N, C-alpha and C positions, 0 to 999 in steps of 0.2 A: 464416348465422345458426346453422348447426350448431355451429360453433366457440364461439359464445357460450353456447349451452346446455351444451356439455361443460365449459367453464370454470366457469360459474355452479353447475352440479350438484355438481362436485367441491369447489368452494369451500364451499358451504353444508353438504354432508355433513360435511367436516372441521371446519368452524366449530362445528356443532352437536354433533358427536360428542365433540369434545375436553373439554368439561366433564364428560361422563359418564365418560370414561376417567380424568380427573383424580379424580373422586370415588371411583371403584373402586380406583385405584392408592393413594390416600391411606388409605383404610379397610383395604386389604390390606397396608399397610406397605411397598409398593414405592416407595421414596423415595430421593432423592439427598441425603445428609447432607454437611454441610460438612467438607472435609479440607484438609490443608495445601497440597496441590498442585491444589485446585480453587478456582474463582473465587467461587462463591455463598456466602453466610453463613448462609442459613436452610435448613431442611429443605423440599424441593420435591418434589411427586410426579413420578414418572417415566412412562415408556411412552406418551408422547404420539405416538410414531411409529405406534401402533396406529390413531389416527384418520387419519393421513396415508395409511398403507397401505390401510385399508378404504375411504376415499374414492376413492383411485385405482383399486383393484380393482373396486369396484361399477360405476363409470362405464365402465372399460375393458371389462368383461365384457358390459355392457349394449349398448355401441355397436360393438364389434368381434368379434362372433361370426364364427367361421371365418376370422379374419384369418391370413394366411400368416406363420407363425413366431410367431404370437400365444401359442400354448401354450408354446413354449419361453421366451418372454418372461416369461409368468406364472410358470412353474417357477422360473426363475432369480430373479425378484423376490421370490417367496414364500420360496425357501430362504434368500436373504440377510436377509429380514425375520425369519425364525425363528432364524436364527444370531444376530442382534442381540438378539432376546428372550431367548435363553439366556444371552447375555453380560450383559444387564441384570439377570437373576435370579440367576444362578449365578456369573458372572465367568469369563471364559476367558483363558487365557495368550495373549500376542501371537502365539506360534508356532501355537497352535490356531485363532486368528481368521485368520491368513494362510492356513493350509491350507483353512479353511472357505470363504473368499472365493474361493480359486482353484477349488474344487470348484463353487460357485454360478456363477462366470464361465464355467467349462467347460461347464456345462449350457446356458447361454445360447448359447454359441458353436456347441454341437452342433446347436442348432435353426437355425443358419444366420446368426446375427449375427457378421459379421466385417468387417474393412476391405477393401473390394472392389477397391481400385485396385492391390494389390500381390499376388504369388503367394501361394497358400494356405499354403505351407510357412513363409512369414514372417508372413502375416496372422494365423494362428491364435494363435501365441504372443504376438504383438504386441498383439492384441485382449484376450487374457486379462490381459497386464501392465497395459494401459490401464484396463480395468474395475477391477482390483484397486487400482491407483494412485489413481484418482479416488474409489472407495469409501472408501479410507483418508484421502484429502484431506478429505472432508466429515466423516469421523469425528473427525479432528483439529480441523477448523474449528468443530465444535460445542462452543465453549468460553466463549461469552458470550451473554446473552439475545437472542434474535432473529437471531443472525448467520447460523447455517447455514440456517435456514428462508428468510430473506430473500434470501440470495445464491442458494439453490437456485431460488427462484421468478424471479429476475432472469435466471439462466442459462437457465432453462426457456423463458422468454419470448424470449430471444435465439435459441435453437434453433427456436422457433415461427416467428420472423420470418425467419430464414435458410431454414428449410424451405419456407415459403410462397413465398419468392422463387424457390426452386429446384423449385417445384411437386411437393414431396414431401409430399402432403397427410396421409397416414397418420401419418408422423412428426410433423408439425405438430399434429396432433390429440392425439397421445400426450403431447407436451411441454406442450401447454396443460392437459390434465387433471392432469399432474404439478404444474404451476404452480399451479392452482387449489387442489389438496390442501395444498401448502406455504403458500400465502397464508391458507387458512382456518384454519390452525394458528397462524400468526404473531401475530394479535392477543392470543392467550392466552400467548404465549411472549416477546413484546417486553418490554423492561424496564419494571417489574420482573416476571419471569417467574412465571406461576402454575403452569406446568407444564414439564417438560423432555421433549424427544422421546426422549432416550436413544439407545443404539446402534442399536436397531431402527429408529429413524426416520432417524438420520444415515447409516447405511450403506445403507438402502433409497434415500434420495434420491441419494447419491453413485452407487450402482450403476445406478439408473434413468437418470441424466444421462449416465453413461459409455455406456450401451447406446444411447440414442437418438442420440447424436452419431455413431455408427458403423453404424446399422442401415439406412442408405440415404440419409441427409439429404444427403450430399455426393457421391453417386455420379454426379450430372449435372454436377458441376463439372469444368471442362476442365483446371484447373491443379492440380498436386500441392501448390502453395503453399496454396491454398484448402482442400484436403483435409486437410492437416496442421495449419494454423494456425487455422481457424475454430473447431474443437472447443476448442483451447488457449485462445484469446481468450474464448469463452463461459465457460470454467471457469477464468479467470486468477486470481481470488482464492484459491480453495482450493489451486490448484497452487502459487502463490507462497507461501502460508502454510506449506504442507508442506515445500517446499524450504528456506524460511527456517528453520523449526524444526529440520529435519534438519541443516542446515549449522551453525547455532549450537550446537546440543547436541553435535554431533560435535567441533566446536572446543573446546568446554568439557570434553570427556571424559565426557558423560553419555549414558545410554541414550536412543536416539531414541524407543523405545517407551514410555518412562515419562512420565506426564503432568506438567504444570508450567505455571507462570504466565509463559510466555515466548513466546507466540504474538503475531502482529502486533497483534491487538486489545489484549492485555494491555499491551504496551509503549506503545501510544498512551495508555492510562489512566495508566501509570506517569509519562507526560510531563505529566500534569495534566489531560487531558481527561476529561469525564464519559463514562461507559460509553455512553450513548446517542449522543454525538457520535462516538465511535470506530466504533461499528457503523454509523452513518449515512455516515461517510466511506468505509468499506469497501463499502457499498451503492453510493455514487457511483462509486467505482473500478470496481466490477463492471458498472455501466451503461456507463461510458466504454468499457471493453473490449468489451462487447456491441454498442454502436454501431459501434465499429471493425470488428468481425466482420461486421456487416450491410454497412457501406459497402464492405468488401472485395470484396463480390459485384458491385459495379457500377463499380470502377475498375480500371486496369491493375494487373497483378501487381507491378510495380516500385514503383508508388504505394502499394500495400498493404504491401510490404516496408518502405518508408520509414516509414510510419506505425506499424507494428508495432515497428520498431527504435527509434524515439523513445519509444514506450510502455514498451518493455523498459528503455531507459536510465533512464526516470523511476522505474519500479517497482524496479529494481535500486538506484538511488540512494536511494530510500525505505528499502529493507532495510539499506543501510550506515549510513544516518543512524539508524535505530531501534536497530540493534545497538550503534552507537557511543555513543549518548546515553542508553541505558537499561541498559547493562550493569551489573549490580549486584554488589557485592563478594561477597555471600554466594552468588551463582550461580556465581562463577568457581571452576575447579578448584583444589584446595588444592596448593600447591607446597611440597615439603620444603625446609627451610632448610639449605643446605649448611654444612659446618663452616668452611670458608674464607670470611670475611666479604668479602674482596676479590673472590673468585669470584662470590659472591652479587651484588655491585655489577655486575661485568662481564656477568653473565647478563641482568640487567635493562637494561643498556645495549644488549645485543644485541637483546633483545625490542623495545625502543623503536626501534632502527634498522630492524628488520624491519617493524614497523607503519608507519614512514614510507615505507619502500620500497613496501609494499603500496599505500599511498595514492597514491603517484606512478604506480604500475602502473595503478590505477583511473582516474586522471585522463587517462593516455595512451591507455588503451583507449577511454575515453569520447570523447575528441577524435578518435581513429581513426574511430569510427563517425559522428560528426558531420561530419568531412571528407567521408566517402562520401556521406552524406545530402545535404550541401550541393551537392556536385558533381552528383549525380543530379537534385536539385530544380532546379538552374539549367538543365539541359537540358530538363526537363518544362516549366518556365515559358517558356523561349526557343522551344520547338517545340509549345507549346500542348497538352501531354499526350502527344504521339506521338513516340516514339523509334524511328526505323528502324535497320535492321541496320547501315548505314554509320556512324551515330552511335554505335551500340553498340560498334563496332570502335574508334572514337576514344576512347570512354570507357575501353575495356579497356587501350589502350596508354598513356593519359595519366594514369589514376587512380593507379597505383603511384607515378609521379613526384610527383604532388600530395601524396599521403600522406606520402612520405619528406621532401620539402622543407618541407611545413607543419609537420610534428612537429619537425624540426631548427630551423626558424625560431621556433617557440614555446619551444624550450628556450633558445635564444640570447637571446631577449628577456625571459626571466624569468617566462614564463607558469606554469611548474611550480614556482616558488619561493613561491607564495601559498597561504594557507589559505582555502578557500572560504567558510567562515563569517564571515570578516572582510573579504570583498571589498568594495572601494570604487572610487573613480574611478581611482586610480592602477593598480590591477589591470586595470580595463577598458582603460585606455590601453596597458598591456603586450599585451593581446590584440589591440588595433588594430595596434600595431607589428608583432606577429608575423604577422598576416594580411597586412598590406602587404608586409612582407619575403617572406613565403611566395609571395604572388601574383606578385610581381615576378620572383623567382628561378625560379618554375614557368613563367611565360611565356617568360623568356629560354631555359630548358632546352628547352621544346618548340620554340621557334624554331630552336635549334641542331640538335636531334635530328630534328625532322620538318619543319622550315621553316614550321611553323604552317599546313600545308596542310589545309583542311577545317575548322579550328577557327574558331568565331565569337568575336570579341573580346567581345561582350555576355556569353557564357557565363562568362568569368572575372570580370567586373564583378559579375554576379549571384551567382556562387559566393562572392566575397569578402563581399558584403552578407549573404547567407543564413548564411555561416559565423560571421560576427560576431554575428548575432542569436542563433543557436543556442548558441554558446559562452558568450555573456554571459547569456543567459537561464537556461541550466542553473545556472551559478554563482550568479547573483543569486537564483534560485528556492530554492536550497539555503540561502542566508543568510536569505531572508525566511521560509522554512518554519521554520527554527531559531528566529528571533526571534519568530515567532508562537506557537511552542510555549512559549517561556519567558515570553511575556505570560500565557499561560493558567496558569503555575506561580506567578504573582504571588500568587494568592489563598491560597497555602500558607504565607505567612510573616507576620511582624508588620506591622500596618498603620502606614504612615508618611505624613506630609505633608513635602514637599520645599519649603523656603523659598528661593525664587530660581529664577524661570523663565527662566534665562539660559544661557549656554554651560556653566557648571559644573553646573547643575541637569540639563541635557540630558545631559552626559557621565556624571554619577553615576547617572541613570536608566538610561542604556544599560548601564553596568557592573553594576548591580544585576540586570538582566535576563540578562546573559551569565554572571554569576558566582552560582551558587546558593548559595554559602556565606554570602552576605549575609543570606538568609532574610527578605527584605522584600517587602511587598506595597504598592507606591506608590498611594495612594488619590487624590492630587492635589497640585497645586502651590499654594504661596502667593506672591504678589508684590505689592509696593506700586504698581507701574506699572498704572494703570487701563486703559491700551490693551491690556494682556494678558489682562484679565479675560474668562473664557469661552472663551479659545483653548485649544488643545491642544498638547501636546509628546508625540510617539510615542503618541498616543491617550490621554494623561493630561491631564485638564483643570486650568486654573488656577481655583481654587474661591473665591478671595477675597484680602483684604489682611491685614496683620498683626493687625488688630483683630478679625478673624474666626476666629482660631485657637481661642479657647475654645469657640465654637459648633460648629466643625468637629470639634474633639476629641470633644465630647459626641455629636454626630450620628453620627459614623463609628467611634467607639470607638478612636481613634488611640492607638497605643502609643508612637510616637516622632515628634519633629519633627527633620528633618535640615536644617541651616542651610547652604545651598549658594551663599553669597555672599562669597568670599574677600576681594573689594575693599571690604567694608563697613567703616566706621569703628567704633571701639570702643563709641561711644554707641548705634549701631543694633544691635550684637550684644547689648549689655547689656539693651537694651529688649525684643529678641525673647526672650532667655533669661528675663527677668522675666515675660513673658506665659506662656511654657511652664511656669514653676514655679507660677504662679497657677493654671494649668489642670490641674496635677497630672500633667503628662506629661513624659517624658524628652526630652532634646534632645542632639544631637551637632553639632559643627562639621566641615564638610568642608574638608580641606586637599588641594587639587587634586581628586582623585576618591576620596580616602581619608578615613576618619573619624578624628577625634582626640577 
């Protein structure tokens, strides 16, 4: 019951104090004004972090009098908060902020907060780097309404759950206070934000989360894997966003410290998502990683490793996808035009070749991890979650053979000649051929090399089935994600009706969604076949017959009608065109999937 009181007290103090801070900041002129590198368009009061810090401090001091290391924790938290206040009011250079953050982290480390599982000579600098890194991660993540506060509250609840499981009750209580403070602020900060937390809030949340993940939460864990990965999983979203921004800005030749609209959340909005949807998706990703961290406490280390590896593949694929589909021309570094035009052409041919090469490397690395995951998973399923030392020995000597043979088989069967976003049945068949070939050759190789002694035949059947599911799922998910993204972009273009709910209409709709240059928003289909009325093609409904065109044009403010029935006779086409002219809307005829 004490934990409930801690959470509710912190929540209500933050919730009630935030409007007062908003009022004072607004009257004092401490506001965030719209800028080119900022996301918001209106003047918004700053310093919401005061309410978060005050809520945490009040509850912590009341419930944790005399806590060992508590004074150092408060000193570090207060110093990072004050550093953020100075940055909000005066503005600090990136160098000054880093130095200040190192000082704040050092104050906390001096109080005894360090990673306990490794020697002090390594633990002290590593802890300082961890605290400074996570502090900056949340500072960077604070770029869209409700994102930083929401992710911080989810991460805090993850730490609370894991700490309770490990019976680290003090850490659990502190994390719950922090979660309550962040959640109390969130209703005022969620889209559209009435107040921003500022650097004083973002750095405070990041600092506290970094500290509580190393202040003893994991000291009772028996495996290094849990010690290292549970904090990373709990803070996966800010860590991923920081790495993503750092890598993409470095590639583009821009300063990492300079702000910009190139974060994960921004790129989701560039793809056509509403700001609320982008933030909600990042909440869900944070929850997923949090659940994985909690589950890792109750399963074997190698099972946790498999789950984490799959999640890392997914999150890395998301980063590749976002960077590829949202890279804007104005964000790319300017390249000087060489005097020799033929040299200019060759340079771009070289760049194109390098991009293709990197794509193949990504695919091979992805399949490398999937091969390992599938093989380990087959042993886990075959032996009901328990892999003894003998079977680990079999895995150690057979896995390298499976990796080499399978990758060669995939190359021979054309798996790496496909583009994921266009994957279809033929590409899936190539994967099936590659897996069958790889499994057959691997089995023969093991038979020749080790006489197949100790190996279970069922392992290789399971391995092939799991590998097929994993490889197909990753590729199909990449295509589905891309297609769903471009469905959300439909609403950005001209509203059209497609006349003809057949093969040509389906192909044209698919092409419209893949090719943004069409700039169309398909509202619905028109077809004279009564059996098709009310049905859907790729989520787009058949709204009526040709006589309904005038009504639909008026109801939906249609800009154009696309006639997608190449087999129609001249009389039918003339009739449809006449209806369009009477309705005052433009029309185009589809020739294949192209307009004329």
